[in-house]
N, C-alpha and C positions, 0 to 999 in steps of 0.2 A: 118700233120697227121702221124699216126704210120705206120710202114712198114708192118703191118699185114693186112690180109684180114678181114675187119670188116663189118659185115652186120648190117645196121641200123634197129632197130626194130621201128615200128611205135609208135609214142607217143600217148597214149590213153587219157592222162589227164595231164594238167599242172595246178597246184594250186600255187597261189602266195598269201602269207599271210603277213600282216604287223606285224613286231615284232621289238622291239628296238634292235639296234646293240650292240654287246658285246663290253665292254670297254677293254677287255684283248686281247693282240696280241698272242693268243695261237691257234695253228692249230686245236686242238680238240674242243675248244670253238667256233671257226669260222665254223668248220664243223657242229657242233650241230646247230648253228644259221642257216646255209644253209638248213639243214634238216627241221627246223621249218618253214622257209620261204616257202619251197616247199611243206609243208603239210605232210612231211614224219616222223615227230616226234612231240610228245606232250611236249617234254622238260624234261620228267622224265626218259626215258630210254636212256642211253648213247651209246648203241650198234650201233645205226645208225651213230652217229658221228664218232665212232672209225672205223667202216667199211668204211665209206666214206673217212676218213683220210687215211686209208691204200691204197685205190684205188688212191687217189690223189697223194700220195707220189710215188707210183710205176709208175703212168702215167707220172708224171713230169720227172722222171728219164728215161723215154723212154721205159718202159716195162709195161706189164699188170700183173694182179694177179689172181690166181685161187681161187675158193670158199674154197678149202681146205687150201690154204695158209692164206687166210683171217681168217678162223676158228682157225688156229693155232696161228696167230698173236694176234687176239682179244680175244682168249680164250672163245669162245662161240660155241655152237653146230653148225654143218654145216647146219642143217635145218633152224636155225635162220638166218644164213648168207644168204642162198638161198632166204628166205622170203624177206629180206631187199634188196638184189640184184635185185629181180624182181620189187620191188617198185622203185628203182633207175632207172632201165631200162625204166619203164613205165613213169617216170617223164622226161626222156630225159637227165638226168645228166650223165649217163654212157652208154657205148656200150659194146657189147660182140664180141670178136674176137676169134673164136675157144673155148677153155676152159678158156680163160683169159678175164678179165674185165678191161676196160680202162675208164678214164675220156673221155667225149665226144670229147674234143678237146685237144690241147697241154697244155693248162693251164686253170685255173678256169675262168678268164675274158673272154677268147675266148668261153668257154663252155656256159657262161651266154649270150654272144652275139648271139650265134647260137640259143639258146632257144628263145631269143627275136625275132630273125628273123622268127622262127617257129610261134610264137604268132602273129606277124604282118601279116604274110601270111594268117593265119587262120582268123584273124579279117577282112582282105580284102575280103576273101571268104564269111564271114558272112555278110559284108556290101553288096556285090553283091547279095547274096541270099535275103537279106532284101529288096533291091530295086526291085527284081523280085516279091517278096511277095506284096510290095506296089503297083506295077503295076497291078498285078492280082486282088488285092482287089479293086483298082480303076476301073478296067474294069468290075468287077462283081457287085460292089456297085453302080456305077454312070453311067453305060452305057459306051460303048467302047469309050475311049479317051476323055470323057467329064469331065469337072471339077466337083467336088462335089458341090451339091446345099447347099445353106445356109438354115437355118430353115424356114425363111419366103418364100424362093423360093419353098421349099418342100410343104409348106402349100398351096401356090397358085396352084401348079401342082395337088395336091390331090383335091382341090376344083374346078379344071377345069378352072381357070382364066388365 
């Protein structure tokens, strides 16, 4: 990790979309593809890709980049940069340390692996809650700890047989 004091912002939403991989080995094209996969781009606006590319380059070099530096590099208004930075933060791709922005990990593969870990942790939590839900529904619907009745068993119980 970086030598900076980086506070992790909670990830509010992770979107993964299927889109065909680019055939070009170009950093901007790959950055744009990542933005599309994470639901951060519709493919028409290249600002996201160029902003992400500038963060990746600085992070891999061991440094962060400020919104002002990104604005000057990409040649878009700082308000546009801030908008996209907030979306990148929300997706978990980047983190903020002071005034600088960094890729979440030392490289892109590690960043994706960390996001995968977040998703697996959240799915495990969802499964646990679904099991609690099923347990509660079973207790409320079928009586405490009893197996659900089949249609014929319900008919007999109603008829008093």
